Phi, psi and omega in degrees: 000132174267165181296337182271351179285147174290138178281123182281143176238134174247124181268125181246109188241171181162159179295170187304130176063026183278352175114019183300310185296322173301316176300313181294319177303317176298315181296325176300323182282330182230067185282002183065037182080004182265142163281117189256157164230149182233135169246121178250123181253100182282144172257099187125176190263358182247127183279061186293308180303313180302317181296318179302311184295321179298327181291345180260000186307138179221169182312320183286346174210080181287163187301326179296341178273005179245114187244135177253136171244104189247018184260015177128178181299136187292335179284351175255350178237045191299304185292325182282323189242306193293308184294314175300323179296316180296318183292330176292322178294318181292338179275353182297155174229114004283153183286142180295151174275337184204140179247131170255130177248109173273111181282161170297153179299341181257003186284147171263126188289328188296320174300329178294318177305318181301337183287340180285357176268005179295129191304325185292340184234352187300323183281351192241352184217158181212143179279106183291329175178165175243123181253120179249122174271137176229125176291112188304315184293317179295320179291315179303322180282348180074026185275071179260007171222158183304323185220088191295324183292320182289332178288315181300314182296319176301314182300320181293324189280339189235104184290349176281345180269110180232011182258160177284162173290157178302320181294326177294323179290324175294316176301310180300318181291327182289318178296318185295332187269350192277155172262332178208146178251131173252118183269107187263164180054049185293340182291329182280335180281321183080172184295315179297317178295325179295320178300315183293322182294320176300321183290316181297315182296318179302321183287330181279327189292136179286348178206163180297128182236139171292140181235125184237126174284129184228132177245131178057031175071007186272112178213148179293126185297342178291341181286325191238347178249145181086025180286332180055045182283335184050055187296336182291341181262002188237034190294327186292335177277005185233079182290154184222142169306335187257013174300145178115187185293334183258095184273189192298129165221170184251020189298335182290341188239160181208147172230151171230157177249129183240121171276140180233143184283173174307139188256135176279329183222107184297333183294329176296320177293323180297314179297322178298314179297320176298321178294326177302317182289312189290320189257343187227016171062026174287131185276318192210138173226135179209146179157208186207164183219153171268134175244137184302137178065016177244125179285347183268146174278140178266117173274128182238125176226125182228134174246106187062222183272004176268111187246131173243137181219146178198160174276122188257325183192159179289152171295138182279151175305129179080001179284330181086126181272066181260116177282149180206134178235137173262128182242123187238134176205172169294153194306319185288345186262358181270119172219109183309311186298318180294313183302316181293319178298315181296325178279001171088016185260354178204157177288158177295154178291135181296144180290144182277000000 
């Protein structure tokens, strides 16, 4: 790459918990000879994803090349956050060969693509491609809302309701904007689930799209990097539910941050997180916890009632063994008192 060449950027989008951070971690370890930089756009106040990626940093993607933007969706804070971050990465010495942008799980990709038309960067950067990750099991089951059956029942009972759920629209917009789809966690979906997921994606896609099954984020970088899609010049081929004067906002979703004390039994924490999804329509939980008598930090990531947890790294000297979770749900389902009660942090509210 010469100094006059446009710097390629890959936008990595996907539904909640679809595996974006895992994919980027794998790309950092296997960059195909590229010096990478990564922009992580958190939804919430805790840089969990950025922290995970920084723990994976290697010479081809050192920690200083990994930037977190936690002040909101980058497509909504272009001038304040996104443009200065991209300019700072382009000014690094040595300059990155490729930038990866991990969007929030709730982000719509098309408004972000429009940011690449910003005069200060348009001549120096190009969208190499948009990669959409789709959780095969969730897609096959049609779980684009916390409780699909309840949403369908409400729609059938009320003839005035004719719109899709917000999560369904997010999924459709991500598929419509993509250059390639990565179908993740294929082992959980099985052969029939994979076939259903592929059929659903084909029905939603505005044009034929390649679909690649990916387990644990492992994919040859030649498949998804170097696409040369110039997506910023191809906007009309990427339709969105939000095209028009009323663009993207996040009013349908809310996140809260919950500090949690040291845990005596991590399995009890896992069961509490499962209960949040099953009983209170919580979509996503991610964060970390301290476990008694364990020097390692426990990483917790949940998509609905499916919870994954593992010890990811030692607590750092002076860091403080403070656990913290980001909890994400649709606006009407977020209730701090209820969430803290389920997590064992407060007594139940007295009945009125």
